[in-house]
Phi, psi and omega in degrees: 000134186295327181295318179298321178295320177296320179297313180296320180295318180291323178297321178295319178293322177300320180298319179293321178293321179301318181301324179287317183290336181277355180299139179265348182294121177242019178089162181245358177199176186298316180298320180297315181289326177295323177295318178294325178293321177297317178295322179294324177300322178294320179296319178296322177295320178297321179296320178297319177298317178297324178298322177295319178294323179296320178299320178297317179297318179298317179296318179295324180294320179296321177291323181293333183296336181291336180283337178052047177278167186299323185284357185298316182298321177296316180297315181299318179296315181295320180293320178297318178295322180294321178297317179296319179299316181296317179299320177296319179299320178298319178294316180296323179296319179294318178297318179296320179298315180296321179297319179291324177295319177297317179296320178299314181297319180296309182293326177294319177298312181297324178291320178295321178299316179298319179294317178296319180298319178297317180298313182295320180295319179297315181293327179292324182285327184244041182280082187238006182212139178288347176299341179298335181302318179296316179296322179297317181299320179290320184285332179299329177299316179295315182298320179299323178294318178298317181292327177295320176298318179298317178299321179291322179297327178300334180272331191242343189281178179297139182306320183284356180257354185296324180297320178298319180295314180299317179297321178298316180295316180297319182295318178298315180297319179297315181297320180293317178299319180297315181294319179297322178295318178297319179297320179297315178297316179300321179299319179294317179299315181296320180295318178296317179297322179295319179294318178297317180297319179296322179299311181293326178296315179292324178296319178295320178296319180295319179297318178296319180298315180295318182297322180294326185265349181302317179301325180290320182290321185272000181295138178262004181291120180250008180090155182262343179207182183297321182295314180290327178294319178297320179295318179293323178296318178296317179296321180294322179296316178297321181294321178298315179297319180295319180294318179299317180295318184285333180297329176298319178294322182293316181288339177295000000 
């Protein structure tokens, strides 16, 4: 009977699909799991096609039942078993899909952790500018999102992957603490360098100021008459006041 042949053929295809859905392999990296997800999408499409064929078989079986031939009970039993098999396949397909999604999330997290670690390590090695603080503030937003995914994974991911997630989170926190400490030290160095530079700049200015007024102070000119002597005395008084005022800045 052709219906029985169709049932047997579909049962054989179900068996092949089951072998794929029962696989425990969820990939060893992000590219691997994405490849498995693409293959799983094809399997789900195949299942939908099989579901259409099963509906056709069920409809043909109902029509065949009107003939009430001897083989009907055998056919009815096989179709019922096939329907049950199909329902199980749908459940296994959903479970497989969720497992692959979890694996994808895990590997994406680990890849993000690796990327963050590289960024932090690079900034730690070439931490030569305080402008990095602004970049750090912007990048910390991204890292917090990655760490939030990790915290969620600790609740939902595969038990044997939790240690990897915990290590990733600890490493990110360590790298950030290390970079912040380096920035703090750099800030102190830069501040000290700025103060030293300011000191030498002010010292140079003071030296120039003194050099400009030295000829006036060391001049032996006492004037040729009373009028010129009075003018020199007035200039000398102003110079004394100027020196007293400037000496406060120098001692500061």
